[in-house]
C-alpha positions in Angstrom: 6.4 39.3 -19.9 4.6 41.3 -17.2 3.7 40.6 -13.6 2.5 42.8 -10.8 3.7 42.7 -7.2 2.5 45.0 -4.4 2.4 48.5 -5.7 4.6 47.7 -8.6 4.1 46.9 -12.3 7.0 44.7 -13.4 7.9 44.0 -17.0 10.8 41.8 -18.3 12.5 42.6 -21.5 15.3 40.0 -22.0 17.7 40.4 -19.1 16.3 43.8 -18.0 13.5 44.1 -15.4 11.5 47.3 -15.7 9.7 48.4 -12.5 7.0 51.1 -12.4 5.1 52.3 -9.4 1.3 52.1 -9.5 0.7 54.8 -6.9 1.3 58.6 -7.3 2.3 58.8 -3.6 4.8 56.5 -2.0 4.4 57.6 1.6 2.7 54.9 3.6 5.1 52.7 5.7 3.2 49.5 4.9 3.2 50.2 1.2 6.9 51.0 1.3 7.7 47.7 3.2 5.7 45.9 0.5 7.7 47.6 -2.3 10.9 46.7 -0.5 9.9 43.1 -0.2 8.9 42.9 -3.9 12.1 44.5 -5.0 14.1 42.2 -2.8 12.4 39.1 -4.2 13.1 40.4 -7.8 16.7 41.0 -7.0 17.2 37.7 -5.3 15.6 35.9 -8.3 18.3 37.2 -10.7 22.0 36.2 -11.0 23.1 39.7 -12.0 20.0 41.9 -11.7 19.5 44.7 -14.2 16.7 46.9 -13.1 15.2 50.1 -14.3 12.9 51.8 -11.8 10.6 54.3 -13.4 9.0 57.1 -11.3 6.6 58.2 -14.1 3.5 59.5 -12.4 5.0 59.6 -8.9 4.3 62.9 -7.2 5.4 62.3 -3.6 8.1 60.1 -2.1 9.0 59.7 1.6 12.4 59.4 3.1 11.6 55.8 4.0 11.1 55.1 0.3 14.5 56.6 -0.4 15.9 54.2 2.2 14.2 51.3 0.4 15.9 52.4 -2.8 19.3 52.5 -1.2 18.8 49.0 0.2 17.7 47.7 -3.2 20.8 49.4 -4.8 23.1 47.8 -2.2 21.6 44.3 -2.9 21.9 44.8 -6.7 25.5 45.8 -6.4 26.2 42.8 -4.1 25.0 40.6 -6.9 27.1 42.4 -9.5 24.0 43.9 -11.0 23.0 47.4 -12.2 20.2 49.8 -11.3 18.9 52.7 -13.3 16.3 55.2 -12.1 14.3 57.3 -14.6 11.2 59.6 -15.2 11.7 61.4 -11.9 9.6 64.5 -11.5 11.5 67.8 -10.8 10.2 68.1 -7.2 11.3 64.5 -6.4 14.6 65.0 -8.2 15.3 68.0 -6.0 15.2 65.6 -3.0 17.8 63.4 -4.7 20.0 66.5 -5.2 19.6 67.8 -1.6 20.4 64.4 -0.2 23.2 63.9 -2.7 21.5 60.6 -3.8 22.0 61.8 -7.4 25.6 60.8 -6.9 24.7 57.3 -5.7 22.1 56.4 -8.4 22.3 56.4 -12.1 19.4 58.7 -13.1 18.1 59.1 -16.6 15.3 61.3 -18.0 13.5 58.5 -19.8 13.1 54.7 -19.7 14.6 54.6 -23.2 17.7 56.4 -22.0 18.0 54.1 -19.0 17.6 51.0 -21.1 20.2 52.2 -23.6 22.6 52.8 -20.7 22.1 49.2 -19.5 22.4 47.8 -23.0 25.5 49.7 -23.8 27.3 49.6 -20.5 25.4 46.9 -18.5 27.3 43.9 -19.7 30.5 42.6 -18.1 33.2 41.8 -20.6 33.7 38.6 -18.5 30.2 37.1 -19.1 
């Protein structure tokens, strides 16, 4: 099942929501606010959200976009969910390293690796 919201392409595969950006540059404040609202709605719609956010094709990312990702991560953790990031270009990954956000987020090289991580470690033994 696939749906589109704001600047996002959203695909559901079982319990996992896969989010992809449709723009190469995530810089505009209005666009970032739209993305934040769309992610918030996705997270609120899930009991224990399990999201993969793919950065495939994204060349530029603003600090405001990083803030939006941090807020989404906090919401997901508050709902006992899990977030995985993947397909991050080297120049963007460098920003994650400099800001030490690579310690906050679970980052994987591919969607497949992120999905396997959620499938292997994403389930609570109490569910």
